[in-house]
ChimeraX commands (.cxc) that place a marker at each C-alpha (Angstrom):
marker #1 position 0.00,0.00,0.00 radius 0.5
marker #1 position 2.97,2.36,0.09 radius 0.5
marker #1 position 2.95,2.82,-3.70 radius 0.5
marker #1 position 6.73,2.32,-3.95 radius 0.5
marker #1 position 6.55,-0.59,-6.39 radius 0.5
marker #1 position 4.04,1.23,-8.58 radius 0.5
marker #1 position 6.23,4.34,-8.53 radius 0.5
marker #1 position 9.31,2.36,-9.60 radius 0.5
marker #1 position 7.45,0.36,-12.25 radius 0.5
marker #1 position 6.09,3.52,-13.87 radius 0.5
marker #1 position 9.67,4.70,-14.42 radius 0.5
marker #1 position 9.97,1.82,-16.92 radius 0.5
marker #1 position 7.14,3.33,-19.00 radius 0.5
marker #1 position 4.84,0.27,-19.09 radius 0.5
marker #1 position 1.64,0.22,-21.09 radius 0.5
marker #1 position -0.45,-0.35,-17.98 radius 0.5
marker #1 position 0.00,-1.37,-14.34 radius 0.5
marker #1 position -2.75,-2.53,-12.00 radius 0.5
marker #1 position -2.10,-2.18,-8.28 radius 0.5
marker #1 position -4.33,-4.07,-5.88 radius 0.5
marker #1 position -4.44,-2.75,-2.31 radius 0.5
marker #1 position -6.82,-3.53,0.52 radius 0.5
marker #1 position -6.12,-0.59,2.82 radius 0.5
marker #1 position -7.02,2.92,1.70 radius 0.5
marker #1 position -5.89,4.35,5.06 radius 0.5
marker #1 position -2.37,3.00,4.53 radius 0.5
marker #1 position -2.28,4.51,1.05 radius 0.5
marker #1 position -3.36,7.92,2.35 radius 0.5
marker #1 position -0.77,7.85,5.14 radius 0.5
marker #1 position 2.00,6.82,2.74 radius 0.5
marker #1 position 0.93,9.44,0.24 radius 0.5
marker #1 position 1.12,12.09,2.94 radius 0.5
marker #1 position 4.20,10.98,4.87 radius 0.5
marker #1 position 6.30,8.83,2.50 radius 0.5
marker #1 position 6.31,10.72,-0.77 radius 0.5
marker #1 position 10.01,10.05,-1.20 radius 0.5
marker #1 position 9.14,6.42,-2.03 radius 0.5
marker #1 position 5.79,6.83,-3.79 radius 0.5
marker #1 position 6.08,10.18,-5.52 radius 0.5
marker #1 position 2.66,11.34,-6.64 radius 0.5
marker #1 position 1.26,7.97,-7.82 radius 0.5
marker #1 position -1.12,7.71,-4.86 radius 0.5
marker #1 position -2.62,11.15,-5.56 radius 0.5
marker #1 position -5.20,9.56,-7.83 radius 0.5
marker #1 position -6.54,6.05,-8.41 radius 0.5
marker #1 position -5.89,6.00,-12.13 radius 0.5
marker #1 position -3.93,7.62,-14.91 radius 0.5
marker #1 position -3.18,6.81,-18.51 radius 0.5
marker #1 position -0.83,3.95,-17.62 radius 0.5
marker #1 position -2.02,2.72,-14.23 radius 0.5
marker #1 position -4.98,2.01,-12.01 radius 0.5
marker #1 position -5.23,1.32,-8.30 radius 0.5
marker #1 position -8.02,-1.00,-7.22 radius 0.5
marker #1 position -8.82,-0.72,-3.52 radius 0.5
marker #1 position -10.38,-3.83,-2.05 radius 0.5
marker #1 position -9.78,-7.50,-1.47 radius 0.5
marker #1 position -7.19,-8.63,-4.01 radius 0.5
marker #1 position -8.59,-12.16,-4.00 radius 0.5
marker #1 position -11.87,-10.83,-5.36 radius 0.5
marker #1 position -10.02,-8.86,-8.03 radius 0.5
marker #1 position -7.91,-11.88,-8.99 radius 0.5
marker #1 position -11.05,-14.05,-9.15 radius 0.5
marker #1 position -12.64,-11.44,-11.42 radius 0.5
marker #1 position -9.55,-11.28,-13.65 radius 0.5
marker #1 position -9.68,-15.09,-13.99 radius 0.5
marker #1 position -13.39,-14.95,-14.94 radius 0.5
marker #1 position -12.64,-12.22,-17.50 radius 0.5
marker #1 position -9.63,-14.21,-18.81 radius 0.5
marker #1 position -7.55,-11.10,-18.17 radius 0.5
marker #1 position -3.83,-11.86,-18.13 radius 0.5
marker #1 position -0.67,-10.00,-17.21 radius 0.5
marker #1 position 2.97,-10.02,-18.28 radius 0.5
marker #1 position 4.14,-9.71,-14.67 radius 0.5
marker #1 position 2.53,-10.38,-11.33 radius 0.5
marker #1 position 4.24,-9.09,-8.21 radius 0.5
marker #1 position 3.13,-11.05,-5.17 radius 0.5
marker #1 position 3.57,-8.82,-2.16 radius 0.5
marker #1 position 0.66,-10.01,-0.05 radius 0.5
marker #1 position 2.41,-11.72,2.81 radius 0.5
marker #1 position 5.63,-13.38,3.82 radius 0.5
marker #1 position 6.03,-17.12,3.51 radius 0.5
marker #1 position 4.38,-18.53,6.64 radius 0.5
marker #1 position 6.63,-19.96,9.32 radius 0.5
marker #1 position 4.58,-22.90,10.51 radius 0.5
marker #1 position 5.09,-26.62,11.00 radius 0.5
marker #1 position 1.76,-27.35,9.34 radius 0.5
marker #1 position 1.49,-26.34,5.68 radius 0.5
marker #1 position -2.26,-27.02,5.75 radius 0.5
marker #1 position -3.23,-24.22,8.13 radius 0.5
marker #1 position -5.30,-21.12,7.38 radius 0.5
marker #1 position -2.33,-18.93,6.46 radius 0.5
marker #1 position -0.83,-21.51,4.11 radius 0.5
marker #1 position -4.23,-22.04,2.50 radius 0.5
marker #1 position -4.40,-18.29,1.84 radius 0.5
marker #1 position -0.89,-18.33,0.30 radius 0.5
marker #1 position -1.79,-21.32,-1.88 radius 0.5
marker #1 position -4.98,-19.62,-3.06 radius 0.5
marker #1 position -3.27,-16.38,-4.06 radius 0.5
marker #1 position -0.46,-18.28,-5.77 radius 0.5
marker #1 position -2.95,-20.34,-7.79 radius 0.5
marker #1 position -4.90,-17.24,-8.81 radius 0.5
marker #1 position -1.70,-15.36,-9.65 radius 0.5
marker #1 position -0.55,-18.09,-12.03 radius 0.5
marker #1 position -4.01,-18.22,-13.62 radius 0.5
marker #1 position -3.75,-14.54,-14.58 radius 0.5
marker #1 position -0.12,-14.79,-15.70 radius 0.5
marker #1 position 0.48,-14.90,-19.45 radius 0.5
marker #1 position 2.24,-18.05,-20.71 radius 0.5
marker #1 position 5.42,-15.98,-21.20 radius 0.5
marker #1 position 4.94,-13.96,-18.01 radius 0.5
marker #1 position 6.86,-13.82,-14.76 radius 0.5
marker #1 position 5.74,-13.96,-11.15 radius 0.5
marker #1 position 7.98,-11.96,-8.82 radius 0.5
marker #1 position 7.83,-12.21,-5.05 radius 0.5
marker #1 position 9.77,-12.04,-1.84 radius 0.5
marker #1 position 9.93,-15.14,0.29 radius 0.5
marker #1 position 11.23,-14.74,3.79 radius 0.5
marker #1 position 14.46,-14.46,5.69 radius 0.5
marker #1 position 17.06,-16.87,4.33 radius 0.5
marker #1 position 17.41,-18.45,7.78 radius 0.5
marker #1 position 13.81,-19.73,7.58 radius 0.5
marker #1 position 14.83,-22.88,5.69 radius 0.5
marker #1 position 11.77,-24.99,6.49 radius 0.5
marker #1 position 9.28,-22.29,5.50 radius 0.5
marker #1 position 11.11,-21.59,2.24 radius 0.5
marker #1 position 11.30,-25.32,1.47 radius 0.5
marker #1 position 7.54,-25.66,2.05 radius 0.5
marker #1 position 6.92,-22.68,-0.25 radius 0.5
marker #1 position 9.14,-24.07,-3.00 radius 0.5
marker #1 position 7.64,-27.54,-2.59 radius 0.5
marker #1 position 4.19,-26.09,-3.14 radius 0.5
marker #1 position 5.38,-24.14,-6.19 radius 0.5
marker #1 position 6.82,-27.37,-7.59 radius 0.5
marker #1 position 3.37,-29.00,-7.30 radius 0.5
marker #1 position 1.64,-26.37,-9.44 radius 0.5
marker #1 position 0.67,-27.33,-12.99 radius 0.5
marker #1 position 1.76,-26.41,-15.54 radius 0.5
marker #1 position 5.33,-26.80,-14.27 radius 0.5
marker #1 position 7.22,-23.76,-13.12 radius 0.5
marker #1 position 10.83,-22.68,-13.23 radius 0.5
marker #1 position 11.81,-21.22,-9.88 radius 0.5
marker #1 position 14.73,-18.80,-9.73 radius 0.5
marker #1 position 15.73,-17.24,-6.45 radius 0.5
marker #1 position 18.34,-14.90,-5.10 radius 0.5
marker #1 position 19.19,-13.32,-1.78 radius 0.5
marker #1 position 19.89,-9.76,-0.75 radius 0.5
marker #1 position 20.83,-8.29,2.59 radius 0.5
marker #1 position 18.03,-6.05,3.85 radius 0.5
marker #1 position 19.50,-3.56,6.35 radius 0.5
marker #1 position 16.17,-2.77,8.03 radius 0.5
marker #1 position 15.63,-6.50,8.68 radius 0.5
marker #1 position 19.30,-7.10,9.53 radius 0.5
marker #1 position 19.27,-10.32,7.53 radius 0.5
marker #1 position 19.39,-11.82,4.08 radius 0.5
marker #1 position 15.99,-12.10,2.40 radius 0.5
marker #1 position 15.02,-14.49,-0.40 radius 0.5
marker #1 position 13.42,-13.21,-3.62 radius 0.5
marker #1 position 11.77,-15.28,-6.34 radius 0.5
marker #1 position 11.33,-14.92,-10.09 radius 0.5
marker #1 position 9.09,-17.68,-11.40 radius 0.5
marker #1 position 7.83,-18.51,-14.86 radius 0.5
marker #1 position 6.15,-21.39,-16.64 radius 0.5
marker #1 position 8.55,-24.12,-17.77 radius 0.5
marker #1 position 7.02,-24.02,-21.24 radius 0.5
marker #1 position 7.41,-20.37,-22.23 radius 0.5
marker #1 position 5.79,-20.75,-25.64 radius 0.5
marker #1 position 2.76,-18.50,-26.17 radius 0.5
marker #1 position -0.63,-20.20,-26.43 radius 0.5
marker link #1:1,2 radius 0.2
marker link #1:2,3 radius 0.2
marker link #1:3,4 radius 0.2
marker link #1:4,5 radius 0.2
marker link #1:5,6 radius 0.2
marker link #1:6,7 radius 0.2
marker link #1:7,8 radius 0.2
marker link #1:8,9 radius 0.2
marker link #1:9,10 radius 0.2
marker link #1:10,11 radius 0.2
marker link #1:11,12 radius 0.2
marker link #1:12,13 radius 0.2
marker link #1:13,14 radius 0.2
marker link #1:14,15 radius 0.2
marker link #1:15,16 radius 0.2
marker link #1:16,17 radius 0.2
marker link #1:17,18 radius 0.2
marker link #1:18,19 radius 0.2
marker link #1:19,20 radius 0.2
marker link #1:20,21 radius 0.2
marker link #1:21,22 radius 0.2
marker link #1:22,23 radius 0.2
marker link #1:23,24 radius 0.2
marker link #1:24,25 radius 0.2
marker link #1:25,26 radius 0.2
marker link #1:26,27 radius 0.2
marker link #1:27,28 radius 0.2
marker link #1:28,29 radius 0.2
marker link #1:29,30 radius 0.2
marker link #1:30,31 radius 0.2
marker link #1:31,32 radius 0.2
marker link #1:32,33 radius 0.2
marker link #1:33,34 radius 0.2
marker link #1:34,35 radius 0.2
marker link #1:35,36 radius 0.2
marker link #1:36,37 radius 0.2
marker link #1:37,38 radius 0.2
marker link #1:38,39 radius 0.2
marker link #1:39,40 radius 0.2
marker link #1:40,41 radius 0.2
marker link #1:41,42 radius 0.2
marker link #1:42,43 radius 0.2
marker link #1:43,44 radius 0.2
marker link #1:44,45 radius 0.2
marker link #1:45,46 radius 0.2
marker link #1:46,47 radius 0.2
marker link #1:47,48 radius 0.2
marker link #1:48,49 radius 0.2
marker link #1:49,50 radius 0.2
marker link #1:50,51 radius 0.2
marker link #1:51,52 radius 0.2
marker link #1:52,53 radius 0.2
marker link #1:53,54 radius 0.2
marker link #1:54,55 radius 0.2
marker link #1:55,56 radius 0.2
marker link #1:56,57 radius 0.2
marker link #1:57,58 radius 0.2
marker link #1:58,59 radius 0.2
marker link #1:59,60 radius 0.2
marker link #1:60,61 radius 0.2
marker link #1:61,62 radius 0.2
marker link #1:62,63 radius 0.2
marker link #1:63,64 radius 0.2
marker link #1:64,65 radius 0.2
marker link #1:65,66 radius 0.2
marker link #1:66,67 radius 0.2
marker link #1:67,68 radius 0.2
marker link #1:68,69 radius 0.2
marker link #1:69,70 radius 0.2
marker link #1:70,71 radius 0.2
marker link #1:71,72 radius 0.2
marker link #1:72,73 radius 0.2
marker link #1:73,74 radius 0.2
marker link #1:74,75 radius 0.2
marker link #1:75,76 radius 0.2
marker link #1:76,77 radius 0.2
marker link #1:77,78 radius 0.2
marker link #1:78,79 radius 0.2
marker link #1:79,80 radius 0.2
marker link #1:80,81 radius 0.2
marker link #1:81,82 radius 0.2
marker link #1:82,83 radius 0.2
marker link #1:83,84 radius 0.2
marker link #1:84,85 radius 0.2
marker link #1:85,86 radius 0.2
marker link #1:86,87 radius 0.2
marker link #1:87,88 radius 0.2
marker link #1:88,89 radius 0.2
marker link #1:89,90 radius 0.2
marker link #1:90,91 radius 0.2
marker link #1:91,92 radius 0.2
marker link #1:92,93 radius 0.2
marker link #1:93,94 radius 0.2
marker link #1:94,95 radius 0.2
marker link #1:95,96 radius 0.2
marker link #1:96,97 radius 0.2
marker link #1:97,98 radius 0.2
marker link #1:98,99 radius 0.2
marker link #1:99,100 radius 0.2
marker link #1:100,101 radius 0.2
marker link #1:101,102 radius 0.2
marker link #1:102,103 radius 0.2
marker link #1:103,104 radius 0.2
marker link #1:104,105 radius 0.2
marker link #1:105,106 radius 0.2
marker link #1:106,107 radius 0.2
marker link #1:107,108 radius 0.2
marker link #1:108,109 radius 0.2
marker link #1:109,110 radius 0.2
marker link #1:110,111 radius 0.2
marker link #1:111,112 radius 0.2
marker link #1:112,113 radius 0.2
marker link #1:113,114 radius 0.2
marker link #1:114,115 radius 0.2
marker link #1:115,116 radius 0.2
marker link #1:116,117 radius 0.2
marker link #1:117,118 radius 0.2
marker link #1:118,119 radius 0.2
marker link #1:119,120 radius 0.2
marker link #1:120,121 radius 0.2
marker link #1:121,122 radius 0.2
marker link #1:122,123 radius 0.2
marker link #1:123,124 radius 0.2
marker link #1:124,125 radius 0.2
marker link #1:125,126 radius 0.2
marker link #1:126,127 radius 0.2
marker link #1:127,128 radius 0.2
marker link #1:128,129 radius 0.2
marker link #1:129,130 radius 0.2
marker link #1:130,131 radius 0.2
marker link #1:131,132 radius 0.2
marker link #1:132,133 radius 0.2
marker link #1:133,134 radius 0.2
marker link #1:134,135 radius 0.2
marker link #1:135,136 radius 0.2
marker link #1:136,137 radius 0.2
marker link #1:137,138 radius 0.2
marker link #1:138,139 radius 0.2
marker link #1:139,140 radius 0.2
marker link #1:140,141 radius 0.2
marker link #1:141,142 radius 0.2
marker link #1:142,143 radius 0.2
marker link #1:143,144 radius 0.2
marker link #1:144,145 radius 0.2
marker link #1:145,146 radius 0.2
marker link #1:146,147 radius 0.2
marker link #1:147,148 radius 0.2
marker link #1:148,149 radius 0.2
marker link #1:149,150 radius 0.2
marker link #1:150,151 radius 0.2
marker link #1:151,152 radius 0.2
marker link #1:152,153 radius 0.2
marker link #1:153,154 radius 0.2
marker link #1:154,155 radius 0.2
marker link #1:155,156 radius 0.2
marker link #1:156,157 radius 0.2
marker link #1:157,158 radius 0.2
marker link #1:158,159 radius 0.2
marker link #1:159,160 radius 0.2
marker link #1:160,161 radius 0.2
marker link #1:161,162 radius 0.2
marker link #1:162,163 radius 0.2
marker link #1:163,164 radius 0.2
marker link #1:164,165 radius 0.2
marker link #1:165,166 radius 0.2
marker link #1:166,167 radius 0.2
marker link #1:167,168 radius 0.2
view
């Protein structure tokens, strides 16, 4: 909801970006107090090359699936990879649902980009990657790490695409 990703993406001059955000209050606070990271993109909900949809992203993703609307890139920034012994709990079920919807709206040649968790959270990251490996069609999972000073640790980032990158 801070608008930073939208702000940075618009510097690349894309045709169109859709930002999904649940919390209008967060957007207003960021727009007022964090303009160094969001610029003026939160001043209005839409412009020639972007739109911000405020509401439950799951509903928007469901609607995009129904409309057969697809995207070149999907940035998953909903939540961190859950740290839990049970990968069948409520949080994991939420993660699985948004991953499935994200890949349904991704073009065959598209990329899904997301952060994972701290690199020290081996079990959680293994569970996440194991779930990604179960998704059909098959995915190629690329990951890297970067030190995040505000977290004081290395964080894992993912770039994922379909194994068969040929357009339908």
